[in-house]
TIMARRO-919987 format. One record per atom (N, C-alpha, C): x, y, z. Coordinates in steps of 0.2 Angstrom, whole numbers, padded with zeros to 4 digits, always signed. Each point is the difference from the previous one (the first is absolute). Layout:
XYZ
...
***
This chain:
-0122-0037-0006
+0003+0006-0002
+0005-0001-0007
-0002+0003-0003
+0001+0001-0008
+0005+0006-0002
-0002+0009+0002
+0001+0004-0001
+0005+0004+0006
+0004+0005-0001
+0001+0003+0006
-0003+0005+0003
-0008+0001-0002
-0006+0004+0001
-0004-0006+0004
+0002-0006+0001
-0002-0006+0002
+0001+0001+0009
+0007+0004-0001
+0004+0000+0008
-0004+0004+0003
-0004+0005-0001
-0003+0007+0006
-0004-0005+0003
+0004+0002+0008
-0005-0003+0004
+0003-0006+0003
+0007-0004-0002
+0002-0006+0002
+0007+0001+0004
+0003-0005+0004
+0003-0002+0002
+0006-0001-0003
+0005+0005+0000
+0006-0002-0004
+0006-0001+0002
+0004-0005+0001
+0006-0001+0003
+0008+0000-0005
+0004+0005+0006
+0004-0001-0004
+0007+0005+0004
+0007-0002-0001
+0004+0004+0006
-0001+0008-0001
-0002+0005+0005
+0000+0006-0001
+0006+0002-0004
+0002+0005+0000
+0007+0008-0001
+0005-0007-0006
-0003-0003-0002
+0002-0004-0007
-0002+0002-0006
+0004-0004-0004
-0002+0001-0006
-0008-0004-0005
-0001-0004+0005
-0008-0002+0001
-0004+0006+0001
+0002+0003+0004
-0005+0006+0005
-0001+0006-0010
+0006+0000+0000
+0000+0007-0007
-0005-0004-0004
+0002-0005-0004
-0004-0002-0005
-0007-0002+0003
-0003-0001+0007
-0007+0001+0002
-0003+0006-0003
+0004+0005+0004
-0002+0008-0001
-0001+0002-0005
+0005-0002-0006
+0001+0002-0006
-0007-0004-0005
-0001-0004+0003
-0004-0005-0006
-0008+0004+0003
-0002-0002+0006
-0005+0004+0003
-0001+0007-0005
+0006+0004-0001
-0002+0006-0001
-0002+0001-0008
+0005-0006-0003
-0004+0001-0009
-0005-0003+0000
-0003-0004+0005
-0008-0002+0000
-0005+0006+0001
+0004+0005+0004
-0005+0004+0003
-0003-0001+0006
+0004-0004+0005
+0000-0001+0005
+0004+0005+0005
-0001-0002+0007
+0001+0004+0006
+0006-0007+0004
+0005+0002+0004
+0001-0005+0005
-0005-0001+0006
-0003+0007+0000
-0006-0002+0005
-0005-0006-0001
+0000-0002-0009
-0007-0006+0000
+0002-0004+0002
+0008-0002+0002
+0001-0008+0000
+0002+0000+0008
+0000-0007+0004
+0003+0001+0005
+0004-0002+0001
+0007+0001+0002
+0008-0003+0000
-0001-0003+0005
+0005-0006-0001
+0003-0004+0005
+0005-0002-0002
+0008+0004+0004
+0006-0004+0002
+0001-0005+0001
+0003-0005-0004
+0002-0006+0002
+0007+0000-0002
+0004-0004+0001
+0007-0003-0001
-0001-0006-0006
+0003+0004-0007
-0002-0006-0006
+0001-0006+0002
+0004-0003+0006
+0000-0009-0001
-0005-0001+0003
-0004+0003+0006
-0006-0003+0003
-0007+0002-0005
+0001+0007-0003
-0003+0000-0005
-0003-0005-0006
+0004-0001+0000
+0000-0006-0008
-0002-0009+0003
+0003+0000+0006
-0006-0006+0004
-0006+0000+0001
-0004+0007+0001
-0006+0003+0001
-0002+0000-0004
+0003+0003-0005
-0003-0001-0007
-0003-0007-0004
+0004-0004+0001
+0002-0008-0003
-0006-0004+0005
+0000+0003+0005
-0005-0004+0004
-0008+0002-0001
-0001+0005-0004
-0005+0004+0000
-0003+0005+0006
+0005+0002+0003
-0004+0004+0006
+0002+0006-0003
+0002+0002-0004
+0001+0008-0002
-0003+0002-0008
-0006+0003-0001
-0001-0001-0008
+0004+0005-0003
+0002+0006+0001
+0006+0003-0003
+0008+0001+0001
+0004+0000-0006
+0005-0002+0003
+0007+0005-0003
+0005+0004+0001
+0003+0002-0005
+0008-0002+0002
+0002-0003-0004
+0007-0001+0000
+0002-0004-0006
+0006-0001-0003
+0005+0000-0005
+0002-0007+0003
+0005-0001-0007
+0004-0009+0001
+0006+0001+0006
+0001-0007+0002
-0002-0007-0001
-0008-0001+0003
-0003+0004+0003
-0007-0002+0002
-0007+0000-0005
+0001+0006-0004
-0002+0000-0006
+0000-0007-0003
+0007+0000-0002
+0000-0008-0004
-0003-0008+0003
-0001+0002+0009
-0002-0009+0003
-0008+0002+0001
-0002+0006-0001
-0008-0001+0000
-0002-0001-0007
+0005+0003-0006
-0004-0001-0007
+0001-0009-0001
+0006-0002+0004
-0001-0008+0000
-0005-0004+0003
-0001+0003+0006
-0006-0002+0003
-0006+0002-0003
-0001+0003-0005
-0006+0002-0001
-0005+0001+0003
+0002+0007+0004
-0007+0003+0002
+0002+0005+0002
+0002+0004-0007
+0000+0007-0001
-0003+0002-0006
-0004+0009+0001
-0003+0001-0007
+0003+0007+0000
+0004+0000-0003
+0004+0006-0002
-0003+0006-0001
-0003+0006+0004
-0003+0004-0004
+0004+0006-0001
+0005+0001+0002
+0005+0007-0003
+0008-0004+0000
+0005+0002-0004
+0007-0001+0000
+0001+0005+0000
+0008+0001+0002
+0004+0008+0001
+0002+0001-0007
+0000-0003-0006
+0000+0001-0006
+0002+0008-0001
+0002+0003-0003
-0001+0008+0000
-0001+0005+0004
+0002-0003+0005
-0003+0004+0008
+0008+0004+0000
+0000+0006+0002
+0007+0007-0001
+0001-0001+0008
+0005-0006+0000
+0004-0001+0005
+0008+0001+0000
+0002+0003+0003
+0008+0000-0002
+0006-0005+0001
-0006-0006+0003
+0005-0007+0002
+0003+0001+0004
+0006-0004+0002
+0002-0001+0005
+0009+0002+0001
+0003-0002+0005
+0007+0005+0000
+0006-0005+0005
+0005+0002-0002
+0006-0004+0003
+0001+0007+0005
+0001-0002+0007
+0002+0006+0003
+0006+0000+0005
+0001+0004+0004
+0007+0000+0005
+0000+0007+0001
+0003+0002+0005
+0004+0006+0003
+0004+0001-0004
-0001+0008+0001
+0000+0006-0003
+0009-0001+0000
+0001+0000+0007
+0009+0001+0000
+0004-0004-0002
-0005-0008-0002
+0006-0005-0003
-0001+0001-0006
-0005+0003-0003
+0002+0001-0008
+0004+0004-0002
-0001+0006+0003
+0003+0006-0002
+0006+0000+0002
+0005-0007+0004
+0005-0001+0001
+0006-0007-0004
-0007-0003-0003
+0000-0006-0004
-0001-0001-0006
-0001+0005-0004
-0002+0000-0008
+0001-0005-0004
+0008-0001+0002
+0002-0006-0004
+0000-0006+0000
-0004-0001+0008
-0002-0008+0001
-0007-0001-0003
-0004+0008+0000
-0005-0003-0001
-0003+0000-0007
+0005+0004-0003
-0002-0003-0008
+0001-0006-0003
+0005-0004+0003
+0001-0006+0001
-0005-0005+0000
-0002+0001+0007
-0007-0002+0004
-0006-0002-0005
-0002+0009-0003
-0005+0002-0004
+0002-0005-0006
+0004+0001-0003
+0003-0004-0005
-0001-0006+0000
+0002-0007+0003
+0000-0005+0000
-0008-0002+0004
-0005+0003+0005
-0006-0001-0002
-0002+0001-0006
+0000+0004-0005
-0004+0002-0005
+0000-0006-0006
+0009-0001+0001
+0002-0008-0005
-0005-0007+0001
+0000+0002+0008
-0004-0007+0002
-0008+0000-0001
-0001+0006+0000
-0007+0001-0002
-0003-0001-0006
+0006+0003-0007
+0000-0002-0007
+0001-0006-0002
+0003-0004+0002
+0002-0007+0003
-0007-0003-0001
-0004+0003+0008
-0004-0007+0003
-0007+0002-0006
+0001+0007-0005
-0006+0002-0005
+0001-0005-0006
+0007-0002-0001
+0002-0004-0006
-0001-0007+0001
+0001-0002+0008
-0003-0007+0001
-0004-0002+0005
-0007+0002-0002
-0005+0000+0006
-0001-0007+0002
+0002-0005-0004
-0001-0008+0002
+0006-0001+0009
+0007+0002-0004
+0003-0002+0003
+0001+0003+0007
-0003+0009+0000
-0002+0001+0006
-0004-0002+0004
-0006-0003-0002
-0005+0000+0006
+0003-0008+0002
+0004-0004-0002
+0003-0006+0000
+0005+0005+0007
+0002+0004-0002
+0006+0003+0007
-0006+0002+0006
-0002+0005-0004
-0005+0003+0009
-0005-0008+0003
-0004-0001-0003
-0003-0006+0004
+0002-0002+0005
+0005-0003+0001
+0001-0004+0006
+0002+0007+0007
+0002+0006-0003
+0001+0005+0006
-0007+0005+0001
-0006-0003-0003
-0003+0004-0002
-0007-0007+0006
+0002-0006+0001
-0004-0004+0001
-0006-0001-0005
+0001+0001-0007
-0007-0001-0004
+0001-0007-0005
-0006-0001-0002
+0000-0003-0006
+0002+0000-0005
+0004-0004-0006
+0003+0005-0005
-0005+0001-0004
-0006-0003+0001
-0004+0004-0006
-0005+0008+0001
+0000+0001+0007
+0000+0005+0004
+0006+0003+0001
+0006+0001-0001
+0007+0003-0002
-0002+0003-0006
-0001-0005-0006
+0001+0000-0008
-0005+0006+0000
-0006+0001+0002
-0006+0007+0000
+0003+0003+0003
+0003+0001+0006
+0001+0004+0003
+0006+0005-0006
+0004-0003-0002
+0007+0003-0003
-0001+0001-0009
-0006-0003-0001
-0004+0003-0008
-0004+0007+0002
+0001+0002+0006
-0005+0009-0002
+0006+0006+0005
+0005-0007+0001
+0003+0009+0003
+0003+0002-0003
+0002+0003-0001
+0004+0010-0002
+0008+0000+0002
+0004-0001-0005
+0009-0003+0002
+0001+0009-0002
+0008+0001+0004
+0004+0004-0002
-0003+0006+0002
+0008+0005+0003
-0003+0004+0003
-0001+0009-0004
-0001+0003+0005
+0000+0008-0003
+0002+0005+0003
+0003+0004-0003
+0006+0006+0003
-0005+0003+0003
+0002+0006+0006
-0004+0004+0003
+0001+0006-0002
-0008+0001-0003
-0001+0005-0005
-0002+0006+0006
-0001+0008-0004
-0006+0006+0003
-0007-0005-0002
+0001-0004-0005
-0009-0001-0001
-0001-0006+0004
+0005-0004+0002
-0002-0007+0006
-0002+0004+0005
+0004+0004+0003
+0001+0005+0008
-0008+0004+0000
-0003+0003-0006
-0004+0003-0002
-0008-0004+0001
+0002-0007-0003
-0005-0006+0001
-0001-0002+0008
+0005-0002+0003
+0000-0001+0007
-0002+0007+0004
+0001+0005-0001
-0002+0006+0004
-0010+0000-0001
+0000-0003-0007
-0006+0002+0001
-0007-0007+0005
+0003-0006+0000
-0001-0004+0003
+0000+0001+0008
+0006+0004+0002
+0000+0002+0006
-0007+0005+0002
+0001+0003-0003
-0006+0007+0000
-0006-0003-0001
-0001-0008-0004
-0006+0000+0001
-0004-0005+0007
+0007-0004+0000
-0002-0001+0006
-0001+0004+0008
+0003+0007-0001
+0000+0004+0007
-0009+0003-0004
-0002+0003-0006
-0004+0001-0001
-0006-0005+0005
-0001-0006+0000
-0005-0005+0002
+0002-0002+0005
+0007+0003+0003
-0001-0002+0008
+0004-0007+0003
+0004-0001-0006
+0004-0007+0001
+0008+0002+0003
+0002+0006-0002
+0003+0004+0002
+0000+0006+0007
+0000-0001+0006
+0001+0005+0003
+0000+0008-0001
+0007+0001-0005
+0002+0005-0002
+0003+0000-0007
+0000+0007-0002
+0002+0000-0008
+0010-0003+0002
+0000-0001-0005
+0007-0004-0001
+0001+0003-0007
+0008+0003+0000
+0005+0002-0005
+0003-0005-0002
-0001-0002-0006
+0006-0008-0003
+0007+0003-0001
+0001+0008-0001
+0005+0002-0001
+0005-0001+0004
-0002+0000+0005
+0003-0001+0006
+0003-0007+0002
-0002-0005-0003
+0002-0006+0000
+0005-0004-0007
+0001+0005-0003
+0003-0001-0006
+0007+0005-0003
+0003-0005-0004
+0007+0004+0001
-0002+0007-0006
+0007+0004-0003
+0002+0004-0004
+0000-0006-0007
-0002+0004-0006
+0000-0002-0006
+0009-0003-0001
+0002+0002+0004
+0008+0000-0002
+0002-0006+0005
-0002-0001+0003
+0001-0006+0006
-0004-0006-0005
-0005+0000-0002
-0002-0005-0003
+0003-0001-0005
+0004+0005-0006
+0003-0005-0004
+0005-0002+0002
+0004+0003+0005
+0005-0006+0004
-0001-0005+0001
-0006-0002+0001
+0001-0007+0003
-0005-0005-0007
-0003+0004-0005
-0003-0003-0004
+0004-0003-0008
-0001-0006-0001
+0004-0004-0004
-0002+0005-0007
+0003+0002-0006
-0001+0002-0006
-0007-0006-0002
+0002-0007+0001
-0006-0002-0003
-0008+0001+0002
+0000+0002+0006
-0006+0002+0004
+0000+0008-0002
+0004+0001-0001
-0002+0007+0001
-0004+0005-0008
+0004-0005-0007
-0002-0001-0006
-0008-0002-0001
-0004-0003+0006
-0005-0003-0002
-0003+0007-0002
***
């Protein structure tokens, strides 16, 4: 298999309702295929990694560090990457009441997390050395993972909320979610976000 179109009729392994699930459906859509054109098998990433490296599954969707480990083993042909995919990314989450009651604390925490990420971006080799023991990964694998990560935090904006709603609607459309979700029910007001967002982030 060399192209996305070659996936038609194939069994594809990934974790359901994950970023990988969205990646698969968007990739199929871009290629003019439908989810019904493939056979979906949901396996936890750790188990799927072993099965893939042992040659027991032909097509697997995952990210780092599992991708980096497969690359090092020389047992991978990358058919499609997520570069350019319209995803809103990841989030730090907390309970609504805690965020409302402790804006000053959250502002400090968020600012410190952003500082750490900016330091990591500027010091990739040191970052890899620090993280490798906790991830239990070889230094060269950790270096590869760190080199293609993105760093820094983004403020929660109306555009970002709209993007997240689009993903939720997409999952509902294809039956991944059993009912429609209103993302607005899970977010704060613009004023509340302003209270917890440091200047260094809100100005980006």
